[in-house]
C-alpha positions in Angstrom: 20.8 -15.3 -15.2 18.5 -16.2 -18.1 14.8 -16.2 -17.4 12.3 -18.3 -19.4 8.7 -17.3 -19.2 5.7 -19.2 -20.4 2.0 -19.4 -20.1 0.5 -17.5 -17.2 3.8 -16.0 -16.1 4.5 -14.6 -19.5 1.1 -13.0 -19.4 1.9 -11.4 -16.0 5.2 -10.1 -17.3 3.6 -8.6 -20.4 0.9 -6.9 -18.2 3.7 -5.6 -15.9 5.1 -3.6 -18.9 2.0 -1.3 -18.7 2.8 1.9 -16.9 0.8 4.6 -15.2 0.3 7.5 -17.5 -0.6 11.1 -16.6 -1.5 14.0 -18.8 -1.6 17.3 -17.0 -2.4 20.7 -18.5 -1.3 23.8 -16.6 -3.0 27.1 -17.1 -1.9 30.5 -15.9 1.3 32.5 -16.5 3.1 29.3 -17.5 4.8 30.2 -20.8 7.9 32.4 -21.2 8.9 31.9 -17.5 11.1 28.9 -17.6 8.3 26.5 -16.7 9.4 23.7 -19.0 13.1 23.9 -18.0 12.2 23.9 -14.3 9.9 20.9 -14.9 12.8 19.0 -16.5 14.9 19.8 -13.5 12.2 18.4 -11.1 12.0 15.3 -13.3 15.6 14.4 -12.6 14.6 13.6 -9.0 12.0 11.1 -10.0 11.9 7.8 -11.9 9.6 9.1 -14.7 9.7 9.5 -18.4 7.7 11.8 -20.6 7.7 15.4 -21.9 6.6 18.9 -21.2 5.5 21.2 -24.0 3.9 24.6 -24.6 0.5 24.6 -26.3 -0.8 27.2 -28.8 -3.6 28.1 -26.4 -1.1 29.3 -23.7 -1.2 26.3 -21.5 1.7 23.8 -20.8 1.1 20.1 -21.3 2.9 17.7 -19.0 2.9 14.0 -19.9 4.6 11.6 -17.4 4.7 7.8 -17.2 6.1 5.3 -14.7 5.1 3.8 -11.4 1.9 5.5 -10.2 3.4 6.7 -6.9 6.4 8.2 -8.7 4.4 10.0 -11.4 1.9 11.4 -8.8 4.8 12.6 -6.6 6.5 14.2 -9.6 3.4 16.1 -10.7 2.7 17.2 -7.1 6.3 18.5 -6.9 6.0 20.4 -10.2 2.8 22.0 -9.0 4.3 22.9 -5.7 7.5 24.4 -7.1 5.8 26.3 -9.8 2.6 27.2 -8.0 3.1 31.0 -8.4 2.7 30.5 -12.2 -0.2 28.1 -12.1 -3.8 29.3 -12.0 -5.5 25.9 -12.8 -4.5 22.4 -13.7 -6.4 19.5 -15.3 -5.3 15.9 -14.9 -6.2 12.8 -16.9 -4.7 9.4 -16.0 -4.5 6.1 -17.8 -2.4 2.9 -18.0 -0.7 1.8 -21.1 2.6 0.8 -22.8 5.6 3.0 -22.1 6.1 5.5 -24.9 9.1 7.5 -23.8 12.7 6.7 -23.0 13.5 9.9 -21.0 12.0 13.1 -19.9 12.4 16.0 -22.3 11.0 19.3 -23.6 9.1 19.0 -26.8 
């Protein structure tokens, strides 16, 4: 099947390429405990792309993108599974072009 888009429909298709984006910073005893590896394991159960990384200030930064419901469910599951390590989390959301092809540790 070959699809030709023009005018208004092309605009809608382009707008549809924008994805929900979430940045989440976890604070607590989150480095040196397998937090990033466990997060990658959780990501395998969700249709999300992004990354997780240690920060120099001791926090862990999680960036995830995809459908809003999927990204929110993923972040909620990470927080639930790793709650014993997390003291506090900060979340910022946005919508933009997809920037990642998979979910990885950086």
